N, C-alpha and C positions, 0 to 999 in steps of 0.2 A: 428314868432309872430302871423301871420294870422292863421296858422294851429292850434296853441294852442287855439286860440279863437274859432275856428270852433269846435274843440274837446270839449271844455268847454260847448259851447251852445248845442251841440248834447247830451252830458251827462245830462245836465239840462233838456232838452226836454224829453228825455227817462225817467228820474226819475219823471218828472211831469206827463207825459202821461200814463206811464205803471207801474203797481205795480208788482215788481219782488220779489218773495220769494225764499228762499233757504232752503232745508232740507238736512243738512249734516249728515253723519254717515259712519260707516265702512261697513254695510250691508253684513256681513260675517257669515251666509248667509242672504238673504232677507227673512223676515218673514211676516206673515199675519198682525202682529202689525204694521210693517213698511208700508204696503199697506194701512191699515186703516188711518194712519196719512197722507199719500200721497193723498188719495182720498179727505180727508177733507181740506187739505192745498191748493189743487189746486183750490178750490172754493173761496179762499181768495185773489187770485192774478190773474193777466193777464198771467203771465208766472211763472212756478215753476222750479227751478234748483234743481235736486237731485244730490248732490255732494258727491262723494265717496272719503273719506279721505285716503291719503297715510300716514299711521301711522307706523313709523319705530320701535316703541316700542312694537307693537303687532305682533304676528306671525299668519297671516291669513291662513285659510284653502284654500280659493279661491284667485286667482290672481286678481289684479285690473281689468283687462280685462274681466275675468269671471264674476265678480260682476257687472260690467257695462252692460255686455250682459244680465244678469238676470234681471236687472232693466229695460233695454230697452224692453225686451220681455214682461214684465208685464205692463209697463207704456206708451208704444207707443200709443199716441192718434191720430197720423197722422195730427194734426193741429198745431204743434209747440208750444203748451202751456206747454209742459214738455220737459226739456232738461236734459240729463244725462251727468255729467262732473266729472272730478277728480281734486283734488287740493292737494298741498303740502305746508306746512307752515301755517301761521296764517289764520284762516277762514275769519277774517275781511278784510284782504288784498285782498283775492279772492272776497269778497263781494263788496268792493270798485271798483275793476276792472271790475265787472260784473253788476254794477248799481243796486245792490240788495237793496230793500227797507226794508226787514225784514227777520229774521232767524226764522225758524220753528223748534221747538224741541218737541219731544214726551215724555210724562211722563207716567210711569206705576204705580208708587207708591211713597210714601213720600220720600223714600230713593233716588229716581231719582231727586226729587225736590231740595234737598240740594246741590247736585253736579251741576245740571243744573242752579240753581239760581246763584251760585258762578261764573260759566262760563259766564252767561248772564251779570252779573255785570262787569266782566273783559272786555267782548266784548264792553259793553256800554262805558267803560272808554277809550278803544282804538278807538272806532268808534261811537261817540255820536249820529250820524244821523241814525244809523241802530238799529232798535228795535228787541227784541226777543219775539216771541209769543209761548206760551206753549199750546199744545193740549194734553188732556188726551186721552189715548187709550181706546177703548171699554173694558168693564170689562172682556170679555172672552179672551182678549189678555194681560191682565195686568200682568201675570206671565211669559210671553214668552220673552225670550231674545235670541239673536244669540248664546250666550255661551251655554245656556240650550239646544237649538236645536242641536248644534254640539255635545254636550255631549251625549244626548239621541241617536242621529243617530250613533255615534261612537260605541255604544254597540248594535246596531241593533234594537233599539226601534222605534216605530211607531211615526213619526213626521208629518203625513199627515194632522192633524188638526192645525198645527203650521205654515206651509209653503205652497206656491202654489205647485201643483203637479209636475211641471217641475223642481222646486228647489229640491223637495224630490228626484227626479230621479238623478239630478246632485250630490246631497249629497251621494247617494248610489254608484254612479259611482266613485266619488272621494275617498270615504272611502274604497272601495273594491280594489282599485289599489295599 
């Protein structure tokens, strides 16, 4: 009984004192559009969790570990304001267990909004205390998606303006093997 009370008080204090945001996605691969959203999202919270989804319905090019490594390489601030994690199952369950205050979702175009709005409403129904914040990506990234990057790279196209340099190298290595 005492331990449950301590855990409850701790969670309440963390939630009260610290704004924790989460930016979930597959990040397969990480794009400059993702990095744009990450940079702006981290200004909105004390700690940002970048959560790589384990989605069994997708066939990823990169493993979970590879995607997490790419994110850590780009987002390591050295001050514990960004954490890279992975989750399986419902995002809101992961959010509740991680004391998340809000979910960050990036929007590129109106097509994204319809899908993301429906997901935000569902998440709100499942977890009324967790809000969703939408951030529009910069115009120059509005057409970039991980799918497009994988497609262009698979045909040997130049993706250097769509992804960080080391991600481009990882793509070339992965696709040439």
